C-alpha positions, -999 to +999 in steps of 0.1 A: -078+740+760-062+730+727-026+717+727-001+727+701+034+712+696+060+735+679+090+718+664+117+741+651+155+739+656+158+777+655+153+786+692+142+822+685+115+812+660+103+783+682+101+806+713+083+834+694+057+809+680+052+794+714+048+828+731+022+840+705+002+808+708+003+808+746-009+844+746-039+831+726-047+805+753-032+774+737-013+749+758+020+749+740+051+727+741+082+727+719+110+706+706+142+717+691+150+686+670+132+658+652+144+628+672+116+630+698+087+642+677+071+608+670+072+597+707+060+631+719+031+632+695+020+597+706+023+606+743+008+641+743-017+639+713-015+676+703-044+691+685-021+708+661+016+702+652+037+730+637+067+712+621+097+728+605+108+713+572+145+715+578+155+703+613+191+698+622+188+660+627+158+650+605+138+661+576+105+673+589+088+660+558+099+624+567+085+629+602+052+642+588+049+612+564+056+588+593+029+604+615+004+605+586+011+568+578+005+557+614-031+549+622-031+564+657-015+597+646-027+602+610-056+624+621-034+650+639-033+682+617+003+690+607+013+725+595+047+724+579+068+756+583+097+766+561+116+796+548+131+776+519+106+750+509+070+754+495+040+732+489+057+715+459+086+703+481+060+688+505+043+670+477+076+657+464+081+639+497+045+627+500+042+639+535+005+647+533+007+678+555-026+696+562-012+731+557+019+751+550+032+783+567+060+802+550+087+819+571+088+848+578+052+850+589+032+876+608+013+869+640-022+870+623-010+845+597+003+821+623-029+823+644-051+819+614-034+787+603-035+772+639-071+783+645-082+766+613-073+732+628-077+738+665-113+749+662 
């Protein structure tokens, strides 16, 4: 079974994403801040990481760049999620995300993005 890590400081959005993915058979875990993302990714090796751009304590783009610049985590697909930032903001920070999902999103859109990398 494929593992997905959802990182979003908005509890409602995080829980909805987790519920949708669990209903599709993914093993899902979630974090509500950026401080533990690096350690959690190294420990759990998710197949896909859904990472909010604006977290309360860290910029998700910086976390993305750090994971992509680290040899043992650079191959983990990262889908950045944001209601306020687009692809250009990701390029500006050189985070090298694999994909982008705009909020609000519908269920089919979320699943399509995750399935693309968890196949």
